[in-house]
N, C-alpha and C positions, 0 to 999 in steps of 0.2 A: 582410544579413538572414542570421539563424541558420537551419541546416539544420532546427532543430526547429519552425521556423515553417511548414514545409510540411505538417505533420500538426495536426489541432486537439487540445486539452486532452482532450477525449472520447475521441477515438481513443488517446491515450497511457494515459488512464485504464483502458478495458478491456485494452488491450495489458498493462499493469503487472500488472493481477489475473490476468489468463487466465495469464500465464506463471509469477506466483507460487504459484498454485494448483496448476499442474503440478510444481513443485518440493516443495512442502511438503505436497500430498496434502490440503489443507483449501480450502474455497470461501472467499474474503474477503468479508467483509461490506460494507465501505463502503472508499472512497477518501477519506481526510480532507484530504491536501493534495495539491496538483500544481503543478509550476513547470518553464517551459522552461528551458535551459542551454545552454550554448556546446555541448555535447557532445551534446544531446538532451532527455532529461526526467528530473526527480527527483518521486517521490510518496511519500506516506505511506500504507499500506494497513492496513485492519483486519482481522484474522483471530481467527476464534473458535476456540481452543486446546483448551478443556476446558468442555464443555455441563454445567451443573448444574442441578438444580432447587431452589430457584427461580431462575428466568433470570437475576436480578439479582446471582446469586453466580457464573456463569459467568465463564470466564478469557478474555481476549482479549489479542491481541498487538498492537503496533503494529511495522509493518516499513517502512523506508525503502528503498524500490528506485531503480536507477539505470536508465536506458535510453538507449540511444544513438538518433540520429536515425532510424535505421530501426526504432525501436522494440523492439529486442532487449534483452533483460535482461543488463545487465553486471555489476552486484552486487544483493546485498540483505543487509540485518542488521536483526535483532529490537532497537528501540531501548527497547520499553516493553513491559511486561506488568501487566494490571490487571483488576480484576473490573468487570462490566458496570455495577453499580451506584455505581461509584466516580465521585466528580466530581473532574474534572480542576482543580486549583488553582493549577498553574503559571502562568506569565506575569504 
């Protein structure tokens, strides 16, 4: 059994969002992906980077976050920047 199975996905989402906010100084808007790994958890977190009017032109960033089994942030990387009104056509 993986160590990450000791904690729920909801717990990992809160942990990732809280620690990323501490590092970036910006509140995350949502967690768009979360999955357990052998080491802990990986998550993609959406963060408002530049607020604009109208809101559809605001700039957001997607950050890939890795947590250990105890929920401590090991690494993060911005993997995407986009405007709020943009439709993701990838996949």
